[in-house]
C-alpha positions as CSV (number, residue, x, y, z in Angstrom):
1,M,-70.5,-61.3,121.6
2,R,-71.5,-63.5,124.6
3,R,-75.0,-64.9,124.7
4,G,-77.4,-62.5,126.6
5,M,-75.2,-59.4,126.3
6,H,-77.7,-57.6,124.1
7,N,-80.5,-58.0,126.6
8,M,-78.8,-55.8,129.3
9,E,-81.3,-53.3,130.8
10,K,-80.7,-49.7,130.0
11,I,-80.3,-47.7,133.2
12,H,-81.9,-44.3,133.2
13,L,-79.4,-41.5,133.9
14,Y,-81.3,-40.2,137.0
15,D,-81.3,-43.7,138.6
16,K,-77.6,-43.1,139.5
17,I,-78.3,-40.0,141.7
18,L,-80.8,-40.3,144.5
19,S,-80.6,-36.8,146.0
20,P,-78.1,-34.0,146.8
21,L,-76.9,-33.9,150.4
22,L,-77.3,-30.4,151.8
23,T,-75.7,-30.0,155.1
24,E,-73.5,-27.3,156.6
25,K,-70.4,-29.4,155.8
26,T,-71.4,-30.1,152.2
27,T,-72.2,-26.4,151.7
28,N,-68.7,-25.5,152.8
29,L,-67.3,-28.0,150.3
30,S,-69.1,-26.1,147.5
31,S,-66.5,-23.4,147.8
32,Q,-63.9,-26.0,146.8
33,N,-65.9,-27.0,143.6
34,K,-67.2,-30.1,145.4
35,I,-70.8,-31.3,145.3
36,V,-72.2,-34.2,147.4
37,F,-74.9,-36.6,146.2
38,K,-76.6,-39.6,147.8
39,V,-76.3,-42.5,145.3
40,P,-77.5,-46.1,145.1
41,Y,-75.3,-48.9,146.5
42,A,-74.8,-50.2,142.9
43,A,-73.3,-46.9,141.6
44,N,-69.6,-46.8,140.7
45,K,-67.2,-43.9,139.9
46,K,-67.2,-44.6,136.1
47,N,-70.9,-44.5,135.7
48,L,-71.4,-41.6,138.0
49,K,-68.9,-39.5,136.1
50,L,-70.6,-40.2,132.7
51,N,-74.1,-39.5,134.1
52,I,-73.2,-36.3,136.0
53,E,-71.4,-34.9,133.0
54,K,-74.4,-35.7,130.8
55,I,-77.1,-34.4,133.2
56,F,-75.4,-31.2,134.4
57,K,-73.1,-30.5,131.4
58,V,-70.0,-30.0,133.7
59,N,-66.5,-31.6,133.7
60,V,-65.9,-34.0,136.6
61,I,-62.3,-34.1,137.8
62,K,-62.5,-36.6,140.6
63,I,-65.1,-38.7,142.5
64,N,-64.8,-40.0,146.1
65,I,-67.3,-42.6,147.3
66,I,-68.1,-43.2,150.9
67,N,-70.4,-45.9,152.4
68,K,-72.2,-44.8,155.6
69,Q,-72.9,-47.9,157.7
70,N,-76.3,-48.7,159.3
71,R,-76.2,-47.7,163.0
72,T,-78.5,-47.6,166.0
73,K,-79.1,-44.6,168.1
74,I,-81.0,-44.2,171.3
75,T,-83.9,-41.7,171.2
76,R,-86.1,-41.1,174.2
77,G,-84.8,-44.4,175.7
78,K,-85.7,-46.4,172.6
79,K,-83.2,-47.9,170.2
80,V,-83.8,-46.6,166.7
81,K,-82.2,-48.0,163.6
82,V,-80.7,-45.4,161.2
83,S,-80.2,-46.8,157.8
84,G,-76.9,-46.2,156.0
85,Y,-76.3,-44.9,152.5
86,K,-73.7,-44.4,149.9
87,K,-72.5,-40.9,149.1
88,A,-70.4,-39.5,146.3
89,I,-68.2,-36.4,146.6
90,I,-67.8,-35.0,143.1
91,T,-65.0,-32.5,142.3
92,L,-65.8,-30.2,139.4
93,K,-63.4,-28.3,137.1
94,K,-62.5,-24.9,138.5
95,G,-65.0,-22.3,137.7
96,Q,-67.9,-24.7,137.1
97,N,-70.7,-25.4,139.5
98,I,-74.1,-27.1,139.8
99,D,-77.0,-25.0,141.1
100,L,-78.9,-27.3,143.4
101,T,-81.5,-24.7,144.2
102,T,-83.2,-24.8,140.8
103,G,-83.8,-28.6,140.7
104,I,-83.7,-30.8,137.6
């Protein structure tokens, strides 16, 4: 074992999921067994799969990750910075779902 490997910080399961994204588009995806979460920039597919399966007790088939870039938009004549984020589209096994209305 390399030096310092045993000192790695334990990451709490819920640190990998910031919040669910609830929009009209993501609600339509739920009919295809897909759930969309906002995740930290450090999150990757392998860790997300393990964490979501542990937290919600479902089988994850596939994960797609999308980075939304920072952008500026003009509101009332002023430039406003809109910060970007990373989102994960999680495909669940057919017949399974995550009820986002109950909370965790």
